[in-house]
N, C-alpha and C positions, 0 to 999 in steps of 0.2 A: 401249545399256543402261547405266545409272548404275553406278559402282563401289559396293562395299558401304558405304563410309563415307558417300558421297553419299545412298544409299538410307536409311541409318540417320538421317542429319540431316534428310532430307526427311520421313520418317515421324514423327520426334519433333515437328517443327514442325506438321505436319498434326494430330497427335493433341492437341497443346497447344491449337491453335485450336478443335478440336471440344470439348475439355474445358472451355475458357473459355466457349464458346457455351452449353453445357449447364448447367454448375454455377454460372456467374456471371451470365450473361444470361438464363438460364431459357429458352433458345431453341435446341432441338436441331436440328442441321443434318445429322445422319446417324443411322441407326438404331443401337440397341444392338448388334445382330448385326454390322453393318458395322464399328462401332468395335472390338468384340472381335476381329474378324478381323484388322484392321490392327494391333492391339496384339499379337496372337499372332505375326504376321509380324515385327514389330519385335523381340519376345523371341527368336525363332529367329535373327534376324540378329545380335543382340547376343551370344547364346551362341556362335555360330560365330566371332565377331570380338571377343573380350574386350578387345583393345587399344583399342577405341572405347568402353569403359565410361564412363558419366556418372551420377554419383549423383543427378542431377536429371532423369534420363530418365523419361518417363511410366510406363515399366515398373516403376520403383522404388516406385510408390505402393501396391503391394499389400503392402508391409511385408516382414517376414522377420527383421529384426534383433531381437535380444533384449538389453535393457538391464537389468542387475542393479541397478546403483546410478546414479541420475541425478546428474550433476555439478552442484554449485552454482556459478554464475558471476555476477559483478557485472554490473549494468546499466550500460552506458556513459552512458546518460541516465536519471536516476531516474524511476521510475513512481510518480507521486503519486496519492493518493486524492482524492476530491472532497468539498467541503462540501455539506451537504444543506439543502434548503428544503422547506417543506410548505404554504406559503400565498403569496398575492399580496403580503402585507406583507413576508414574508421576501425576496422577489425585489426589491421596491421598495427595501428597506433595502440590499440588495446593490448595486443600481444607484446609489443615493446615494453609497455608499462608493467605487465605482470612478470615478464622475464627478469626485470630488475629486482623483483621482490621475492622470487623463489628460485631454488636451485634445481638443476636437473632438467631433463627433457619434459616437455609438457604435451600431454595428450588431451584431446577435447572430445566431449560427448555432444553430438548434434541431435537436437530433438525438434519436432514440429511444434510451433507455438499455436495452440488451439485457442480460438476466440470464444470464450464462455464466461461463466461466473466462477471466480476463484473460491476454493473451499479447503478447509483443513479438517481432516478426520483424525480423531484420537482413538487408539485401540489399547485396551488393557487386557492382558491374558487372552488375546486373540478375539476379543469381543468389541464391537463398535460401541463406544460410550458417549461420544460427543462429535457433533459436526458444526463447525463455526464458519461463517462467511468471512471474507478477508477484512471487511470494515476499513479502518484506517491503518491496518497493519499491526497495531498494538492491541486492538480489541475488535470483536465482530459480534454478529448476532447468532445465537444458538438456534440452529434450524434442524436439529437432529431428527425430530419427528418427520419432517418432510423428506430428508435425505434417505431415511430408511425405506421409503417407497421406491427408490431407484434401484432397479433390478441388478445393475452392474456394480453396485456397492456391496461388498461382502459384509454380512452381519456377523459371521463367524469365520475366522481364518483357518488355514490348514498349514501344516509343515513346521519349520523351525523359526517361527516369528519371535521377535523380542517381547519381553513381558509388557513393556509400555513404549509407545512411539506415536508420533504424528506423521501423517502422509498427506501431501498437498497435491491438488489437481484442479481440473476445470470441470464444471457441470456444463455439458453442451447439449444442444438439441440438433440431431441430425437433420439434414435437408429433407429427407423423405418424410419423417415424422412431422416436421414443421409444415410442409406442404399439405399433408393430410389434415392437420389441425385447421389450417386456413380454409381448405375446401369445406370442412364441416361448418366453420363460422359463416362463410359466404352463403352456404345453403340455408342457414336459419336467419339470414339478413343482417348479420353482425359484421363490423369492420374487421378485415384480416389483420393479423399481427404484422408489425413492420419488419422485423428481422429475427433470426434464431437466437442471437446473443442476448438481446434485451428480453426476449420471451423466456429464455432459460433463467436469466437473473431474476425476473419477476416471479417465476414459478417458486423460487426458494422462499418467498415471503407470503405465499398464499396462506390464508388462515386455516383452511380446511385441507388436511393432508390427503383426503380422498380425492380431491381435485388434482393434487400433485401426482398421485398414483396413476391418473389417467393420461398423463403427458409422457411421451416417449423419451424422457431424459436419459442421458448417459453420463458416467463419471470416468474421466480419463486421468490417470495418476502419473506423477512424474518426480516427486521429491520426498525422500524420507528424512525425518528430523527427530532427534532425541539422543539421549545418552546411552552408551553401551549397546549400540546397534551391531557392532562388530562387522562392519563392511568397509572395504578400503577404497572403492571407487564408485563414481556415479553410475557407470554402466552396470556394475555388479548389483547396485541397489535396484535398478530397473528390473533386472532378471529375477532377483529375490522377490520383489513385490509381485511379479507375475506368478511365481511359485506359491505365494501365500494366498492368491486368489483375486488379486486386483486386475482391473482392465488397464494394461499399460500398452500404449501403441507400439507396434513393432518397427516403426520407421527409424528409430534411433540408430545412430551409427558412430563408430569411433573414428576420429581423424587425428593424424599426426602432425598436421600443419594447417595454417590458415588457407593455403591453396586447396587442401583436401576439404576443408570446411566450405569453401566457395563452390567446389564441385557439388556438394550436397545442396547448397543454396540454389545453384543454377538448375539442378534437377527438379527440386520441389517448386521453384518459381513457375515452372511449366505444369508439373503434374499435380500441384495442389488442387487444380480445378477438377481432378478426378476423385478427390476425397469426399467422403460422405458428410464431413463437418466443415465449418468455417475455420480457416487459418489465416493468420496475418503476418507470419514470419517464421524465423528459426531461432531457437534458443541454443546458444553455445556455452557449455560449462567446462571448466577445467575438470578433467576426469578424476584425478587423484584427490581424495578427500583430505589428506594431510596437507597437500598444497593449497586446497581451498581454505583450510583453517589458517595457514600461514598468511594468505592474502587478505582474509578478513573482509570487513565491510566499510563502506563510507556511511555517512549519516542516513542515506536513503536506499542504497543498493549494495549487493555483494560485488566485490572486486573481481571475483572468480567467474562471473557469468555476464553474458552480453546477449541482448536480443537484436537480431538482424531483421529489420522490417522490410517486407516486400514493397516494391514501388507502389505508391498510393494511387488509388483510382482518381481520375480527373473528369470534371464536367465543365461546361460553360453555361453561364447565366448572366442576367442583366443586373448591374449595380443601380439600385433605385435611389439610394441616399446614403450619406455618411453622417452618423451621429457620434457624440463624444460622451464617454463615461468617466466618472470621477471615482477613483479608488480610495481606500481608507488612508493611504499615505498622501493623498492629493494628486497622485499620478493620473494623467489624462490618457485614456485609451480610445483611439478612433475605431469605430465599428462600422463595417460595411453591411448595409441592409439590402438583401438580395431578393430577386424574384425566386420563389421557392423552387428547389431542384432536388431530385433524388441522388444521393451519393452514399455509396457503401452501406446501403440498407436503411438510411435515415433521410428525412427531409431536412435540407439545410436552408435556413433563411438568413443567417447572419454569419459573419466571419470577422476576426480581428484584423485590423490594419497596422497594429503595433505602435507606430509613432510617425512623426512628421517626415523623418528620413525615408521610411518605407513608402509613404505616399509619393514623395518626390522621386524616389528611385523607379517606381512603377509608372509614374506620371498618370495615376489613376484618377478618373473623373466620373462624376454622376452621369448615368446614361450609357457608360461603357459596357461592352460585352466582356466578361472576365472569366478566366480559367480558375476553378476552385479545386483544391484537393484536401484530403484529410491528412494532416501531419501525423504520422504514425497511425493513420486511419482512425483518429479520435477527434482531434480539434480541426475544424475547417479553416483553411487559409487560402488567400488569393495569391496565386503565383505569377500571373501575367495578365496583360490586357490584350484583347484581339483588336489591334489597331486598324485592321482592314474594315472593321464594322463601326468605327468611331464616326459620330455625326460631325459634319463640317462646322457647326456652330457650338461644339462642346466647349465648356469653360474650364480652365485650369483650376484645380482645387487649391484654395487658400486655407492654410491651417488656422484654426481659431486663435484669437489672442486673449480672450477672456473666458473665465470659468463658465461652463454652460449652466451651472446651478446657482452660483452666487455672484457672478459677473466680476469677480476679482481679476485683475490683470495677471496673466499666467507668467511663470518664470521658467527658464531652462538653464540649468547649471552647466558650466563648461565641462565638456567630456561626457555629458549624459545625453541619452537619446530621447528621453521623455520630457514633456512639459509638465509643470506642477502648478497646482493652485496653492498659494501660500496661506490661505485663510483657514488655518489649522482648527481653530475653535469656533468658526462661524459658518462653515460649509457643511450642510446637512449630510450629504453622502459620506463625507469623511468621518463625521461624528458617528453615523449609523454603522459604517464599515468597521470603525475601531471597536465599537461595542460588540458587533457581531463576531469579530475576531476574539475578543475577550471571553465571550461565552462559549466558544467553539470547543469541540471534543478534545483536541490536543492541548487546549489552554485550560480554562476554568471548568469546562464540561458541565455547564449548568442545565440540569434536567428540566424539562417543561418550558424552556425558553428558546424559541427559534428565531431565525432571521427576520421573518415577517412581523413577529411580535415586537422585536427590537425597533423596527421602523415605525410601528404604530406608537410605541411608547415615546419615541423621540418626536414624532410628528404631533402627538397630543400634548407635548410640552411637559411630560411627566419625568423625563430624564434628559440630561444634557451631556453626561459623560458616564463612564462605567462605574464610578464610585457611587453615583446616584441610585444604582440598582439596589444597594443595601438599605436604602431608606423606603423602598416600596412596601406597601401593605396590600393585603387582600382587597381592601376597599378601593385602593387606587386602580387595580387592574380588572376587577369584575366588570366595570362598564365597557371595557374594550370589546371590539367586534369579535364574535365567535369565542368569547371567553366564558366558559361555564364555571360553576363553583369548584368542581374537582380540579379543573385545569388551573384555576387561580391558586388553589392550595399547592398543587405540584410546582408551580412557578416559584412561589414564595419559599417553599421548602428547598427547592433546587438552589436558589440564591443563598439561603442560609447555610446549606451543606457545603457550598463552594469555599467557605473559609478554611476548610481542611485540606485544600489542594496545596501540594508542596511548593516551596519557594521557586524552584527552577521553572515550574510551569506558570506560576504567577508572573515571573519575569518575562517569559515568552508572551503571556497574555497582554502585557502592557502595550505591545505593538510598536516597540522601538524599531525604527527602520534598520534593516540589515541584521536584526537580532532574531534569528530563527531558533528552532528547538535546540540545535546542537550548540550554537553560540550561547544561548541562555544557560544551558547546562554548565558550560565551561566557566562563564562569569559567576554563576551561583556557587560552583565548587571552589573557585579561587577566592571570591570576596566574602562569601557566606552571609551577607546581608545587603539589603537595598541601600542602607546608609553608606556602607563602605563603597559601593559602586557609585553612588551619587557624589561622593567626595573624591573619587579617583580622577587624576588628570589624564589627558590624552597619552602622555608618555607612559604613565602607569599602566594604562589599558593595553597599549601596544606591547608591553612586556609580558602580557598573559599569552600563554600558548595558543597560537593560531588566531589571534585577534589582530587584524590589520588596521591601517590608518583610517580607512573608510568607516569601519565599524566604530573605532574609537571616537571619531569626530561625531558620528550620529549619536552615540551614547552620551557624550558630554553636552551636546546640543539639547538632547531631551531633558537632562537634569538641570540645564541652565534656565529652563522655562519655569517661571513662578507658578503658572497654572498647573503644570505637571506635578510640581512639588506639593501643591495644595491637594491635588487629587490623591497622591500617594499618602499624604498624612491622613486623609479621610479613610483610605483603605486600611491603614494601621488601626484607626479608631474602631473600625468595624470588625477587627480581628483577623483580617486576611493575612496569610503567612508571608511575611516579607523578610524572613531570615531562615537559614537552615535550622531545623529543629534539633533538639538535644539528641533525639533518637537517631537522626541521620548522621550526626557528628560522631556517634559511637563508632569506635574502630577506625577513625580517621586520625592520622598523625602527619607530622612534617618530616619524618625520618628520611624520606627520599627526595626532599625538596631540592630542586636544581638538577636532579639526575635525569638523564635521557637514556631510556633503557629499551633494548631490542629483545624480543622474546622469540625463540626459534627452537624447532625440534618437537619431540613427543615427550609428555610429562607423566610422572607416575602418580603423584599425590593429588595434584589439582589440575583442572583443565587449563588450556591456554587462556580462555576467556576469564577464568577465575584469577589467573596470574595477572592479567592486564588490570583487572579490577583492583587487586591488591596493590599494584604499583600506583594507580591513581588515588586510591584511598589513603595512601601514605605519602602523598605529595609529589610523586614522580610523574614523568611523562613517558608514555609508550610511543616508540617510533617503529615504523614498519621497515625501515632500511638503515643499514650501517653507514655512518659517515664519521668525519673527524670530531663531530659534536657528541657522538655516542659515548656515554659514561662507561657502560659495560653491557655484556650480553648474558641473559639468562638462557643457558643452553641445555636443552633436553636431549634425549636420544635421537639418533638419525639427523643430526645437524648437517646441512648441506655443505659440501666441500668448498664451494666458492665463497660462502659466507665465512667459513673458517679462515680461508685464505685472505679475505679482505680484512678480517679482524686482526690477523697477524701483521699484515702490511701497515695497518694504522695503529698497531700496538694497543689494541683494545682488549681488556681482560674478559675472560669467560668465567662465569660462576655457575655452579650447578643449581638445580631446583632446591636441594637441601640447604645449600649455603644461602640462597636468597631468602628462604623461609626463616632461617636463623637470623638473618640480617634484620627482618622486620618483626622478629620474635612472635 
């Protein structure tokens, strides 16, 4: 007879295999009764021998842990979003762009785009160690306890898996399971859930993992990320993931051209309705991982992937009224208030009308019957008016001329679509919006302070700009609505801790028009301090890599304001980081200043991304394509022949990885 430890290990392996066959392969090899009997036997053994406890045992899938607050953790590898396309022309344009950047034939992997909640799973030595929601792409919430209850998520892998890697996918709720959940809710007199996607997403943040375990969630995986995975194509990565025990949909297909991609799109545009899950499109990826690396990323999305969105669902409803919102930059956005209507699983009551030109183009009027669709099946938009149902006495829409909040006369700059309220320092929504932007996660990331609290602080006259935050005390905020003592402590501590946020994020937080995350990083890296940026002329700014006239004008206008300079001086006094720290400056030189460098091929000592970072840290600029402005090319192994030919034509020198590393010492 085996000893207890051997029995436990044997049962765990057997149950994992049965679980994989049932939930991943859809091929049960044992009855539910037999499975439950074995699981009960394992539970009894584990209770008698707690010294053999394993958090990844099949018995732990039933849940039981309660999580009050989900810890926010950074992603080791950023989770990017995808660029969207809606037509054959969009895909052809994408193919034209990428063919200019990589050599050789391009194959594509086509995969179904499942509509669920994005998740990143981290495995070490074949064991699940962490599950993190997408969040903002840079960091998300640790929901490992809840994810472990999902039967199609392997807790222990099999085969030749790498020692450490992340795998990304979607947590989905199949239609059958969703319908059964709703039947049960209706039976006990509760409101049914609205749609599978939102229900799946909400499930991940339930505090009691036992409740998550009751929901028939599934995890569909599609992307491996990490170092030394030793896989050369996306299609191979899907096959490998299946072998290791992951549930990877079988619909993926290799395509040799955009025409073949479109055949896949056309097929699934019809047959997606036969699938057990919600889908909203196709994801097309360059199959070769080396080509993916060559193509790299924009600020928001990989250049090597594109989402093709299926035609959006449309409905018609009545336009009840048009109201106007004021954004943090003073931009006015007209909003259509609609008679509530069901659209793609949610109730739509409002839609953006964008600007005066859009209203004019649609000739949209209050009382009209309008056609609404979800752009990319996310944001509702009005696409047309049903003129056959228009009332004879309908009145043409006249765009407002004064700010709906402060009644200041609106302005509209030449060449711009939107109207603006110029009352920068006296219009409440602008003030509130700027402070909400300042405290946001990608900016100052102030814990304990949310958008509603900001509005309360402004409306109560406690703050008038973001520098005022640093003068708040616990006594100031305790009287606020729904503010308990602990919340007040968290808020004040969050503000105090934000002085450690690095300069590039502070620059983004200031809310200078057109200065997003990427531009803020470039300006911070180039000028190194707020004073240097404030003293830069438009001509100086335009000389910075990828800074155009529009950005330069906006930056100089921001620093020309006495009020803004006063606020920045106050931030300095409170210790906010308004220059690059000595720590960040370590390892940065001007050795490559003025050099425009192309990186291509496969490298031996450092990765392509590390090479690019080294170039930027030493004052150089990385370019993705060869031109007459290219200073030289750092060429690794397998450099493409067309790149080599172009370099020869333009007399651009090639240097090896070793020569480059010697150059920067």
